[in-house]
C-alpha positions, 0 to 999 in steps of 0.5 A: 197707814194701818190699812196699808200694813194689813194690805201688804201683809195679805199680799205677802201671804197670798204670794208666799203662801201659794209658793209653799202650797205648790212646793209641798204639792210637788214634793208629795207628787215626787214621792208617790210611786205609781203601781207598776204595769207589765206589758204582755202579761200572760193570759189566764188559761181555763181548765177547759183550754188546758184540757183541750191543749193536752188532748191535742198533744195526745192526738199528735203523739197518736198521729206520730205513732201511727205514722211510725207504724205506716212507715214499717215497710211491707215484706216482699214475697221472695221467689225462694221460700227457703228461710234460716232460723235462729233461736238463741235459747236453743243455740240455733243460729241460722238453721235451714227452714225449707218445704217438704221432706227435704226440710226435715233433713236439712234443718226444719220443715216449713209446714204451712204459712210464711212470715211475709204473708200478713196474719199468717201462722208460720208453722215449722216442724223439727225433729228431737233426734234427727239424722246424724251429720245433717242440719236436723240432728237434734235441732229441736231436742231442747224445745220443751225448755223454751218459755215465754219471752224467748226470741225466735228470728226468721230470715227470708232468701231476700234478707228480710228479718222477722222477730217473734217473742214466745207467748205460749208453750203447750201440747196437743194430740197428732189429731189436733191440726187446728194448731196450724190455722192462722189466729189473726196475728203474725205468729210462728209455731214450732212443733216437735214430737214428744213421747206422750201429751204430758211427757215432753222429755223422754226419748222413747218409742212413742216419740220415735214412731210419732204414733197416735199415742205421742204428743206434739209440743207447740211453741207459739210466738207473736211477731214483735 
């Protein structure tokens, strides 16, 4: 009888004890929180890869800038070289620019070059006093007042506009014809006679005669 009670006790412990352990294990598994996983996590980019991407972006920007420069239309050479000149600083708006002596009466004279020619130094001369009742009257009277950054605009007979910004103001002697030569970039040079090489404002006999003792004031501007 004692052995029977012992056997029944062992059986009960095996059955109920296993259930308790199983229940405890299930409880622990329910309470455990697994580490979250994120699908499609970003990849780590090395510094070299970042530098290559930045260089690629800069290359694309340079290509876009080059394409923009290439899109700029090439000027067409007009049959009529007559142009109009505007210089806001001097109050000049649409003055006539023509070749030969006629230019010095109508407004200003185109001495050499042309804005539609790549790399040209468009050289234009005008009077400080000029001829009353004509377009040349005091056309370049205040040319000595021009400074770097002032704008000059030429418009040809086809309506094509060329804008320049002053980069130099200097004087030379009447023998310094090199100032008419191209310098490699698209430029415009405005010239007027002065009393002497150093005196840009006096209206005197040397200026009026344009003799060898007079000077030549040059306002040079680069195309923008």
